[in-house]
N, C-alpha and C positions, 0 to 999 in steps of 0.2 A: 505494500499500500505508500502512496506517495506518502511526502511530508505533508503537504498541503492538505492531503484527503484527511491524514489522522489528526492535522491541528485544526480541522472545522469540525471533526468529531468530537475533539475534545472541548475544544471551545462551546460545541452543543451542549455538552455534560455537563459543564460548570454553570452554564446558564439555565438549564433545569433545576441543577441542583438548589443554585441561588433562590430560586422562585419556590423552592421546595414543594414538590411536585413527585408523584412516585407512585411506585406496584412494590408489592409485599406477598410474600407467603403468608396466609391468613394467622394472627395471634387471637382476634379477640373476633366480637360478633356483632351483630347489629337487629336493630329493630323497627320498621315501617310498618307504615298503613293509613287508612282513611279516617277522617270523626266527621259522623254525619248526625244530623237529628234522625228521630223516628222515621219521618217522612223520605229519607234518602241523602237529605240535603246536606252538603259538605260546608262546615265550620271553619273559616277561617281565622286564626288566631287564637285557636283553643290550646291550651299548655298541657302536655304530659311530660308526666314526671316520674321516670323510669328510676327505682330504687333498688341496690345492689345490697339483699340483706346482710351478709355477713361483714362488710365494710361500711354499709351506711354511704356507699357513693351514690352520688346522683346525677343524672344523666336529664338535663331540661332541655324541651325542645317545644316549640308553637308549630303548629301547621300554617302553611302559605297560602294560599288566597285560592286554592282547589282543596282545601281540606285536609290537605297528604303533610306528612313527617317522615322524616328518616331520620334516626338515630344509627351513629357508629362508632367502631372503635370501641365496644363494652365488653366488659369482664366476659370472659367465658365462665359458666354455670348459672348458679344461682342457691337460694329462690330470688326472683325479682318481684318487685310489687309494682304494678304500674297504675299512675292516679293522671285523671284526666279530668282538667277545671274549665270552665266556661262561662262566661258572664249569661246570667238569664237562664242557665239550666245545671241538673243534679251532677254533682261529683261522682264519679265511679271509680272502683278502684276493682284491679285485677291481681289475682295473688297467684303464688306458685309457680311462675314462668322462670323456667329454666332455658341457658341459651347454651346451643353445643359451637364446638369452633367453626368457625366460616360460616356461620348461620346469618341468615338473615332474616328473623322470624317476622311473617307478618300477621298484626292485632291490627284490626278493624274494631270502630267502637261506635256505636249508638247513643247519644244522650238522650236523656228526656229532659224536656220543660221543667224551671223550678217552681210553677204552678202547680205542678200534679203532685197527689200527696204522697210522695216515695221519701221512703231514708235512703240515704247512701246507699248505694249499692254497691256489691264486695261480691265479686266472681270467683272461683278458683279457677287456674289455668293448667296448661298441663302439656306436658314435653310433646315435642312432634317435629323432629328431624325429617321427617318423610313426605309426610304431606306440607309442604313449605315451598312458597314461590321461590325461595333463592336456589330452590336445588334444581338445574337443570341438568346436569351431566352426570355420569357414575361416579358414585362415592360411600364410603363407608365412614361412620364416627363410630369412635369405640370410648365410652362414656368412663368417666373414675369407678364407678360401680362396677363394669365389667372390667376394669383391670383389678380391681378388690379381688371379685370373687368368683373368674373363670380361674381354670388350672393350669399353671406357668410352671416348666422346670427352672428354665434359663433365668427367667425374669429379667427378659429382652422384650425391645418393642416387637422383633420376628414373631415372637407368639403371639401377640396380638393384631398385627397384619394379615398373618392368616386368616381374621375372622370376613376379610373381603373375598367375596364370591371369585370375583376376578381375579383371584393371587392363585400363583401356583399351588399352593399348601405345602406341605411337608416341612423340610430346614430352608426351604428356598424363598428369600423374599421378590421373586420377580412378579412381575405385575400384568396381566395381560398379554404374558407368552412374551416379554421382553428380557433382556439381560437385567439381571439387578444392577449392573451398572448404570445403567440407563434410567434407574430411577432418581428421584429427587430427595433428599431427606431435608428436613430443616427443624429445629429446635427452637422456640420465640422466634420464628421467622426467621433466624439467621441459619445456614448452609452449615448442615450436619453430613454431609457424605464423605467417603474415601476419596475425594476428588481427585488424586491422583490414581487411584485405580487399582492396588496392589493387594489390598484385603477382600478374601471371599463374600465377606458380610455387607462389604462396600460401608462400612463404616469406620470413623476413626480409633485405631488403636485394635481394630478388628483382629490382626496376626499376633497382638501380645492375648488374646485370648479373651477382651475387655468388651463390657457393653459401653458406649457413648457416655451413658448418663444414668443414673439410680432410677430404678422402677418408680419409689418411692417418691421421686422430685416430680414426677410425672401428673398432670391434672387431665390431659384428654389427649387423643389422636384422632388424626381426620387421614381417609386415604383418597385421595383424590384422582380418577382415571382419565374423565375425560371433561374438566373444569372449562366452561367460555370464558370465566373472568380472566383475563389477561392479565393480570396482576398475579396469575400463577402461573411458573414456567419451569425451564431449566429441567424438563423430562420429556421423554416418551416412551417410556413405560411407565410409573406412576408418581406421585408426588404422596409423600408421606410427611405429615406435619405433627408435630407436638406439641403441644403449650403445658409449660409447668406449674405448679402450684404456687398459690401466693397466699398470706397471711389475711388474717381477717380480724375482727375487734373481737372475738372470742380465741385464747389460750387453747391449743390442743398440741399434744404430741404420740409421739409414738416410738417404743422399742423395740427391735426385733429383729430374728435369727429364723435362718432356711438353712435345709442343710438336709445331707444322705450320704450314705457310704456304701459299702458291700451288704450288707444287712436289707438292705431296701433294692435289690437289684435282682431280678430273675436268673435261674440259671440261664445257659447258654442254648438253645433251641434247636440245635442238630446235635446226633449223638456222636462221642459220649458226654452227657449233660454235664456242665461241671459249673461252679458256683465262681461268684467276679473273684479278683483278686481284689485283696486290701487296698482301699482307697476311701479320699474324703472331697468332697464338694459342700462349702458352706458360705454363707452370706448374714452378716450381722450390721446392723446399722439404727440409724435412730434422726428421726427427723421432729420438729418444731415449728409451730408459726404462729404467729399473733400480732399485738400491735403495738409499735413504740411508742407514738401519739396517737388515742382514738380518733377511728375517721379519720385520720390524716397519714399517718406513716406506717405501713404494715411491713413482717419481715419473715421470712421462710428459709430454714436451714436443712440442711439433708447429710448425713456423712453414713458412706458405707464401707465395709470392706470386706473382701472377696478371698477366698482360699480355697485350693485345691491341690490335690496330689494322686498323681493317678501312675499306677504300675505300668512299665513297658510293657513287659509280656517277652514271650518268647525265649524265655531263660534257657542259656546253653546247656545242655544235657537234657530237657523237658521231653517230653512228648511231642510238644511244638514246634522242637528246634532241629535242626540239623548239624547243628555247631557244634561240635567236637570239645570240651573244656581244655582239652590237653593244648590242642591246638593252638588255642586263643592264648594260653598262658606261653608256649611255644614264639609267637609273633611278638608277643607283648617284652618276653625277654631279649630278643633278638633287635627289636627296637632301641629300648633302653641301653643294650649294649655297645649295638652298631651309630645310632645317632644321639644317644644320650637323651631320647624323648619320652616321657611315661603317658601311654598311652591312656590313661584311663581307667575307670571302672569296666570289668566287663565281667562282673556277675547281674545281680538282679538291678535295675535302674527304676528311680522314681522320678517321673516329669512333674515340675511345680508350676503352678500358676496362677499369680497373685495381683490383687489389683486396689487401690485405695481411691476414692470417691467423696468429695465435697461441692458442695452445690449450694450458694445462697443465693437469696434473691431480695429485693427492697424493692415497694411501691408507696407512689408518693401522691397523695390525693392534694394536688397544687393547689386547684380550685374543683367550682362544679364542670369547668371547662377545659383543665388540664391535668391529666394523669402521667406520670413517669415512674417507668421502670428500669430497675438497674439491677443486673444477675452477671455471675460467673460460675463458670464449671468447670471444675481441678477434677483429672483424670490422669492417674499413674498405674503401669500396669508392666507387668512380665509374662513370660512364658516360656517356661525350658523348649524345647525341640531335639530329640533325639531320638530316632524310629530303627524299628528294625523289624524283620519278616522271618519266617521260616529258614531260609537260604541267604539273605543277607544280614551281615552283622556288623554294627557301629561300636566302637569303642567308646567310653564313656570322653572322651576328651574331642571326638568328631563331634558333637551334638554342638548347639550354642543356643544362647538366649535373647529371644526379639524383646526388648522393652520401647514403651510407648509413655511420652506426656504428652498430655493433650490441656492446652487453656484454653477457652474459650469464655469473652464475655461480650455481653449485649444491652444498649441503651436503647429503649425506645418511649419517644412522646406522641401521646396520643391527645389533641388538641380540637377544641369544637369551639365556633363562632359563627352563632347566626346559621344561615344555609351552608356555611362552608365545616370542612372538618379536615382534619391531617394526620397523617401518621409519618413520622419521622425514625428511624431503625438504623442504627450503627452499630457494625459489632466487627471484633476482631478475634481471629483463631488462630492461638502459637500450636505445631502438630511436631515433634520431633519423634523419630521413629529410627529403632539403632537395631545391628546384629551383635553379641556381644561373644566370641568364640572362646573356648573353653582350652583351659594347657597354653603352653607357649607355643607360638610360631612356627608352623611346620610345612612345607606343603602335603597336598592328600596323599596318599596311599593306599591304592585300589589292589586286593591281590585277588583274582580269578583261577577258583581251584574245585576240580573236580563239582561245578553247578553251583557251590557257594561261594560270595564274595564276602570278601572283609576289607574293613577299612579304618583307618587310622587318621592320626595327623590333624589338623586343621580342617576345617569344611570346607568347600571349594568356593562356594558362594557366599560365605559368611564374613571373609576377613576384611574386604572393603564393601561393606554392605550400610549405607543409610540413607533418613531421607527428611528433609527437614521442609516443611511448608507453613507459611505466612499467609493468613487469608486475611482482606479487608472488605468489607459489606459494607454500602451506604445507600440507603433503600428510603424513598417518602413517595409518598402517595396524598393527593390532591383532592378532594370531592366536594361536590356541589350539587344542592338540589333545586331544579328551575323546574316546577309544575311537577310536570310528568314525567321529568328526565333527572336521572341522576350519574349526571359526569365526572369520572375520573381520568387524571391527565398524572403521569409521574415516571418514576425513572429506577432502575433498578440494576444495581454496578457492584461488580466483584471486581477484585484486583488480586492476583497472586504472586508469590517470589517461590521459586523450587529450586532445592537442591537438592538434585539425587547422585550418590556416588554407589554407583555397583559398578564392579570390576569381577566377572565371573572368573574363578581361575587366578583370582591375583596372587595368590599366595603358589601357585604352582600344583602340577596334580599328576601324578605318576601311576601305571599301570605294570600291573606283572602277570603272565599269564599264570603262574603256577606258584604253589608255595616254594619249589624247589628254585627256582628263577627268582623269589624273593631273596632267600636264604641265601643267595650268591650274586645277588646286586644286579641283577638281570633285568633291568625294566625294559620292554617293550615300546613305552608310550610317555610322552610327555607334552602336557598342554600347561600354557600358562600365558594371562595379560597382563598389559602393562601399562600406564600413561604414557603419553608420549606428548603432552602436553599439560602443564599443572598439575594435578592432581588426577583427572579425568572424568571428572564428574558434570555431571549434565545439570546447569546453574542458568535459569530464565526466569525471566517475568511475563505475565502477561494477564490480561483484562478480559469480562466479559460483559460489555457494556448493553444496559436495555433500557429500553422507551415504549410508553403506550399510551395509549388514549380510547378510553371505553364511552360509552352511553348505555345507559340501563333504564329502559323504557316503558311504562305501565300505559299504553293506550286504552285498556278497559280495568276494571277493579279485579277479573280472574286472570290476567294478560299479562305476562312479564317479559319481555326482552330484552335481551344484553346484546349489543354488537361494539367490536372494538378491535384493534391493531396492534399490533405488538412488533417490535425490531428489536431483534439481538444483534450486536457486532461486537466478532471477536477482536483482541488487542493484541500482536505479538512484540512484547518491546524489545526480544533478544531473538537471534536466527542462529541455527546452528554453523560450525566453522565451515568455509566453502572448500568444496574439495574439487580442483579442478580436472579430474581424471573423471570424475561424472559427469561434469557440466560438456567435457569436450567429446563424450563419446557420443559420435553419433548412430550408433546402431542401437544406441537406447531411444532413440526419437518417436519409434513408434508405440513408445508407453506414454507419449506428452513431455512437456517440455522440463525434465529432470535435473534438479537443481539442490541439495543439498540444504542450501539457504529457504527453501519453499516452506510458508508458514501459513496456516487459514487466516490471516491476519485482515481486516476492514473489510471482509465482505458482509453484506446487507442481507439479513435473513428474516426478511420477513413473514409477519403469522398473522393474519386476520380469522377473527371468530367470530360466530354468531349462531345464541343459543335462546331458547322461550321455555316458556313454564307457564301451561295452561290449565287452569282450575273448569273445568269442561261444565257442572254446573254452580260454580261458585259458592260449593259449599263441604268441600275439604272431602269429598267422597269419591271422583277421579280424575284422573290429574294427568297430562300428557304434558311429556317436558323430550327434550333434546337439544340436537345442534350440529354444529360441524365446524371445522376449524384448523389451523395449521400449527402443532408444535415443535419446540426447536428445543433440542436437550445439549449433553455435554456428551464428548469422549472422554473414558479414562485419560487425564493428562500424560499416563506411562506409556501411549501408544504415540501421541506427540514427544517427549522426551528420549522416544527409540532412535527417533530421527537427532538429537543431539548427541546421544552417545555414539551413535555408530554410524558418525559421518566419514570414517575412515580417518577424520584427525586428529583426536582425542586420546583413542586407545589403540596397542600395538598388541595382536596376539602372535602365539608362535604354536607350533602345532605338529611332532615329530613321530608319526606312528610305522612303526617296522613290524608289524607283524606280520603282513605280507612279507616274506624273507626273499629277497632277489637271488639265488644260487648262481645266476650267471655274470653276476655283479660284485667282485671281492670288494670295492669300495664300497657296497652298501651294507653293513655290519646289519645281524638282524636287532642286539641288542644294546642301549646307550654304553657308552663307554665309561660315563661315571654318573653318579647323584649327586646330585648337587642340592642341598639343604638349606643352602641362605637366602632364602627368596628374594633378596633383593639382585642376585647374581643370575638367578637362572637366565635372564632374557639374553644376557651376554655369555654365556656359559654356551649356549644352543644356537647363539643364531645364525652358526654357520650352514646348518641344516636346516633351520627354521624355513616353514613357508611363509611367505611374504605380501600373500592376499589378503583381503578382508572382508567384512559383511558390512553392505552397506542399506543402512534406511533411510526411506526418501518419502517426503508427500509429496503426492500429485498436486501440481503447480494451482489447481481448481477444485482442492478439497475444501469440504464443507462439513460442517458440524452435523448432526444427526438433523431429520424432520420426518416427520409423518404426516399424513390428512388424516385426522379422526370425526370420526361420526358418531352418536349415538341418538337409539329410539328409546325412548319406555313410556309407560303407561302403568299408573298407579292404582291399586283401587281398598277404595275401605270396606272391608267385610263387617259384619256382625262381632260383639265382642272385638273392635278396635284393631282386629287383623288387619293386616296392609299386605295386599297382593302385588308383586310388580312382575312384568316382563319387559325386557330390557336386552337389546343389541346395541354393541360396541365394535365398529369396524375401524381396521388401520390401516391404507396403504404408504406405501414407503418413497420416501421422497428423495431422502439421502441418508443413504446406511454405508456400511464399510466392505470392504474386503480387498484383499491383498492380491500382489503380480509381482513375479519375480522377474525384471525385467535383464537379470544375465539367463535365464533360461534359455538355450538356443530351441529353433525349431528340430520339432523331431523327424528322425533320420527313416522312419519307418512305423509298422504296425505289428502287432502278434498276427499271428495265422491261428486259424479255428473259429470257432463263434464269436469270441471276445476278439474284434479287431482295435482295440484302445492303440492312440499311437505310442509310439515307440523313440526314448531318446537316448542319445547318445551317453557314452558312460564318463566317469571320472571327471578330467578337463576338459576333456571333449563336450562336455553339455553345457558350457559355461562358453559366453558371449565376448566377455572379455577376461583374459585370465588374471588381472591384477583383482577381482574381485570373486569371493565364492559365490555369493546370493548378492543380490540388490533389491530387496524389498519395499514394493512402492504400495503406500496403503492408498486409498482411492476409493472412489464413494459409488454407487447404484442405487439404482430406483428400482429394483427386484425386490421385491416381495410383500405380503401382506399379513397381520392378523386380526382373531374376530372371534368374538363371546358373546354367547347368547345367555342369558340366565334368567330361572324361572325361581322365584323366593316368597316365600309367608315368610311375615316376621310381627309381633307384637311386643311394645313396649309399658312396660311395667310401671308404676308411680315411685317406684324403688329404683326406676333407672334401668334394671337389668333389660336386656334385650332379649329375645327368644326367638330365634329363627333357625329356618331352613331352609337351604338354597340348592339349585342342580345347575349348575355352569356346564355347558359344551363348547369348545376353544380350539381353534386351531392356528399355527403360527408356521410361517414360511420366511426363508431368511436365505442368502446365498453364504454368509458367515456367522457363525454365533457369539464371536468374541469372547471364548470366555478364558484364553489367557492373555497374559501379560505385556508377553515379547511379539515381534513379527513373525520371528522364525518360526514360535509354536503357533500363532495365528493362520500363517500359509501353511504350514509343514503337517499341523493335525485335522486342517480341513478337507474330508472324505470328498472325492472326486471320482467321477469314471472317467474321463477323456483328459481334458487339460486343466491344470491347475491355475491355469492362468485365467479361464475362464468359468468357473464351478459353476454347477448348475443350482437353480433355485431348488431347495429343499425343505424338509423339515425344519424347525429349529430343536435345540438341545433342550428350551423352554415350552416347549410344546405340550401342553397339557391337554387330553382332549374331554376325558369325563372328571369333575368335579362335583361331590357330595357334602354338601358343612349342613351340620348343625348344632344350635348350643341352645342348652336350656338349664333353668337353676330356680330351685325355690328356697324360701326362708320359712323354717315353721318356728315360729315364738310360743314359747310356753313359760309357766311356772311365773305369770305374771310380769313377763318381758323380764326379766332375770336370764331366759338361758334363752338361747337359739341357734338354731342348726341349721346352715346352708349345705345343700344340695346341688351340685350346677358340674356341667358335665359339655366336654366340644367333641363332635364325630367329624372324622373325613374321613371318606371314602374317593378315593383317587384311581384314575387309570396309569396302569404303570409307567415308569419313566420311559423316553426313547431310547434307542439301541439299535446301533450301526453294526452290519456285519461287514468286515474286512478279509484282505487277504494278511498274512502275519509268516513268521519264522525269519524276520530281523531282514528279507530280500526284497527289494525293489523291484514290483512286478515291471514298472513300464520305465523303470531308470530316470525319474522326473529326480531325484535326488533323495526323495521322503519316502521314508517304508511305514507301514500300518496306515496310508490314506488312500488303498487303494480298495475299490468296492467290489465287493464281488460278484461275479455273473453265476446267475443259478442255473443248472443244467436240465435241460427238459427230462433228459432221463442218462443219471448218472452211470449206467452200463456202456453208452454210446460213446466210444471214444475220439468220435469226433464233436462231442459234446465237451466233455471234460477229460484228460487224461490224470489216471489215479495210479499214485505207486505207493508200495507200502515200504514204510522205512522201519519197522518193526517186525515182529515173529507171526504177525496177521497177515493171510491171505489179500491176495487183489479181491478176490470176491468178497469176503469178509470185508473189507473196509468199503465197497462198494454197497452193499447191505447195509451198515452201518450208518452212511452217508444221506442214502435213499431213506431210513427209517428216520432219521434226525429233522430231513426237510420236511417231508409229508408231517411229523408229530408239530413244525412250527406252522402257524394257522398263514403268516405275512411270508414265509419261503414257499409253501406251497401256492399261494396267489403268486408267486411272481416267477415260475420258472421260463425261464426263457430270456428272461430279463435282467436287468441289473439290479441290485438293492438299492434301495434308495437312502440318503443320508438320514440316520435318525426316524425311519420311519415305522420299526418295528416297534414291538412295544414288550414291557416286562408285565408281570401279572399285577392286578389290582390289589391296593392297600387297603387296609381298613381301621383305623386307631380311635381309640376310646380313649380320650382325658376326663379324671375324675376330681373334683376338688372336694373335700369335705370340711366345713368347718363347724367349729363349736365356739360359741363363746358364752361368756361370764359375764354377767352385765351384775354392777353394784355400785353406789354412791362411796361417793368419798371427797369431802370439802363441799359437800351440797352439788356435786356435778357427778354426770354419770361417766365412769369407767369401766373398762372392757379388758377383759384376758380372752384372746382368742388364739384357740389351737387351729393349724390347718393339717392336712396331708395332702398333699397332690399326688393323683396317681396314673400315671402317661401310660400308654396302652394296655388300661387295664383290662381288655381281652385276652392277653397272655398269661395274666395274672391269675386268670378264671380255667384257662386250657393251654398250653404251651404250644399248641400246634394254631392257636390263633394270633392275629396283629403281627404276624411276618410281615417283614421288609425284604425287600432285593435289591440286586448289586447287579453292575458287571463293570469290573476296570475301566475306567476311563469310557464308559456308554458304548463300548466296540468291542465287539466278542473277532477273536481272530478265528474265523471258520473253517479256513482253509490255509495251510501252509504252502508256501511256492521254493518248489524245489529244483526247478531249473526255467529258464527263461532265456529272452532275445529277439532280437529283431527278426519278422518273419520267420518266427518260431512258435509252435504251439505250446505254450508250458504245461508242465508236471506242476501236480499237487499233491498232498499227502493230507488225509484227514485226521488229525491229533486223536491219539487216544485219548488222552483226557478230557475230548469234547466227545468222542463218540460213546464214552462210557456212560454217558450224564444223558438221564430224557429230556432237562432243561439246560437251555445255555447259562441261566443265572446261579447265584449265589443267595441264600439267604444271611443278609446282614447282620452280624451275630448281635450286635450292640443297640442297634434299633429297634431289633424284634423282641428284644424282653421288655417285661413292664418294669418300670423304674418308678419309686415313691423317693418323696421328700416331704421332709415333717416342719412346720413353722410353729413357731410360736410370737404373740404379737401383744403388746400389751399399750392400749391406749387409752390416753388420757386426756381431759377439757378443763 
């Protein structure tokens, strides 16, 4: 982007900021309506006084010339009382009104003339977040009562995001079939995503095993899928918005603890059934809220610690491990004698996870027209990471500790002045992540022997691995009401500063192909990476500027329209280092103008939206709602940071691999001549034989942030008993999504023979366009893809706030690349294809979830004069199985495109026809036995059976349905202390209660990486019909999946809480 264009954008932003205009993720609620007399005539100049009971905060508004009022920026929750006065008319008061997060409650009131012989009228209100004029798109609200009463094991946001029918459920926070990195998570209106995108949970601290905030600090959660309010944005999945608790005039507090151990978890579900190893996991904390100055200043504090200790398992010498303890002792002794290195623990190991959280909030009623909120959230956490399997053993010092410290501060000022209201929000987040290695610094040693792998030394991805993130937000929202129109003009701006140091193999890595070679110092491979400029870190600054204008128009009492336009502009203040070798390579021209300095800066991303809500009979019995519009999101910034790290100018690497011994060349020894353990000297020690090539990551010149065109249509019916029935459909068409190409992949040289005639590429360096590079990965946009969800739901909201619901959702999600990895090489190489990896087929998403049944219910029994209360609540999830892909395996690249495990299988019409498939046997089975077993396997799988003579599709097969019921039992003991009600509450959460009743129930299923290597490639080549083997490990199984051990067991968590007021 030119300097002139950037200057104009910055000036525009400053102009809008100075005018205090803006938009924000919702932190408040609103109330609006019409005041009329009994004949329906509007009453201009009537006064509405809404009082928030807990804090005595008053919101005062007159009606305009059309008898309308609109009160914005109101506290979430309640109860509210609303008093309406008008000269010559009898006052009326509505009580017991509760406002949900983001809700604009419609409250129309008819006044009676004072001459009528009536007392002041007091009417009780009701909660109604569904039949409401502000509800246009698809959304779910989770109340504080639901947070307190529904079962939860992890006490996380995700445990309650799953209450959204369009969510994928299970452990995923995917919404509407989109990557969870495409969600936008805010707390008190401030971004709370893992913006850089490394954590699978998509939240800060996720890699350290912590939640971003204590659950006891949360007041309410809102999940939006298709909001047509242009103030809500930065997502193409879903928006997850939480608002925190605040204090009130009444002092209230709670001390709590929740915990579980090996005695509150079921046995393994497969034979032999075994008890869980000894572990513990507990959280304990306290919260207190009250008034500093009654009616004026309020405080809320929450502090919580979490501690967990989990045994690693696969102990050497046990039935779960093929590792011999004597072998381990020998390796440890040699490492000490030869390298002076202590390998660490090689017996039983326990991984620890710890976190400390402190949250504080102050609310100031500066006046009836101005409220100020200040809050800070602090999280400190770490998680030990050491993994082992039955055949892979890591010594204790080959692990690492991931640490995170997050500080997040928010200031929010809500103001009202006549027809105008304003919301100003400022926030700053400081996030620090790092890996701490164990033991002294040493290259990583990998020994492969007789099918087992032994690893010691410093973990190869951890010696140079840290991430600093600083995020500043400025949001302002100015709203004004003119007759039937409510206008909003605003800006939302985020500024990011990143510093990511990641050098894989920064300490060097040696490979030995046998224990004998290890003891003789005969390494066959050395890999290392090192900084060539500075310390090799990717450091850059970026902004995402946003502007919007919106009109909410009510042409009729029962019709509300919202029309708005949003503009997002990404700006990058720094560029990757220029690499002339890439820019000057004309062979890359067919992939666009490839320049390592390409960044998506200055692009204008427009997002118009239109929504409506129509109360068909103007009686809140039938409601038609919907809308259409564009939603702009973010990509994880790590995808962009790859271009800064891998420009070919910041880091160098070497890779000497002599496993393939060339006996005809006496100058090519099979083994390295020396083992250098000083990590600083490895690059110079082996420089003579090192590969000089580099991997390049580059962005397409016209790369844009993700965008979808999303539409929904819904109808809500109020049935007898205040049950709400909803039918809703949501459809999203991809406008801009991501996929990758390798510009350095040369054209195919031919194709396979036989029925599968996919292209074949040259092998080795002949596959490269430019020998200076291994791969040149280009991050590009595609408009291929779509997602939709169809939902039918019944729900009832009770007076105590608990929402009972049952919903069925059918969904489908198709895309080109699911983007579930953080590096370009993984997103490209693990994306399964049929023909051309540079033109991947449109297929199903990893987040595709066809069927989902969700039900929640709860009831409280009060007895003994309200001294005792028992609450039972439950959540049921029935899910269609996870997506599954069938690929070729054996570590052999079928089409020689440089990637193994990415080739989708061809399903033969007849396995006994050699023209369809050439099977070979690699064990003591006969060929006929192999053919019979493969035939039986295909016939037993409905998907494979339906695809005979065709290719498998990416993520088109399914694992079995899963069914899980979670239950919470809560017993309250109420008593008076100091003249106020106090409660001791004992809870027991049971996750997957079906498995507690029957160990064959509640099973969860998995396949590693959601891809099964159905056939192994034994031979392949250009114009050659490949040969395949059918692995015995697959052939002897009736199903391709495993029963996931831990998720399939029931788990219980005991909680004790003392509540005093």
